[in-house]
NUKEMI-545038 format. One record per residue (C-alpha): residue in three letters; x, z, y. Coordinates in steps of 0.25 Angstrom, whole numbers, padded with zeros to 4 digits, always signed. Layout:
REM NUKEMI-545038
ALAXZY ...
//
This chain:
REM NUKEMI-545038
MET-0032+0217-0044 LYS-0047+0217-0041 VAL-0051+0223-0028 LEU-0065+0225-0022 VAL-0066+0225-0007 ILE-0078+0230+0000 GLY-0081+0221+0012 GLY-0070+0211+0012 ASN-0074+0201+0022 ARG-0072+0208+0035 PHE-0061+0216+0042 PHE-0051+0223+0033 GLY-0058+0219+0020 ARG-0056+0204+0023 HIS-0041+0207+0025 LEU-0040+0215+0013 VAL-0047+0204+0004 GLU-0037+0194+0009 GLN-0025+0203+0006 LEU-0031+0206-0008 LEU-0033+0191-0011 GLU-0019+0188-0007 ASP-0014+0199-0016 GLY-0021+0193-0028 ALA-0033+0203-0029 ASP-0046+0200-0035 VAL-0055+0203-0023 THR-0070+0207-0023 ILE-0077+0209-0010 LEU-0089+0218-0009 ASN-0098+0216+0003 ARG-0111+0213+0009 ARG-0108+0198+0010 ASN-0113+0198+0024 LEU-0100+0190+0028 ASN-0093+0178+0021 ASP-0079+0180+0018 ARG-0068+0170+0017 PHE-0063+0173+0003 GLY-0070+0163-0005 TYR-0068+0164-0020 GLN-0056+0173-0019 VAL-0065+0185-0019 GLN-0077+0190-0027 ARG-0089+0196-0019 LEU-0099+0207-0021 LYS-0111+0210-0012 ALA-0115+0224-0009 ASP-0119+0232+0003 ARG-0114+0246+0003 GLN-0126+0251+0010 ASN-0135+0246-0001 HIS-0132+0254-0013 SER-0139+0245-0023 SER-0130+0233-0019 LEU-0118+0242-0023 LYS-0122+0243-0038 
//
């Protein structure tokens, strides 16, 4: 299963990503990359800011 998580490195998102990885999901995190996460090579990352419409294209 492929899953896109918006956010993913704070609060609920971090726990969601951990559970998805345990369940064997292929996880991509979409965030502003303002914070480092601890998932290493287990996830793919996309950078975008939902306030900046051109970054979402």
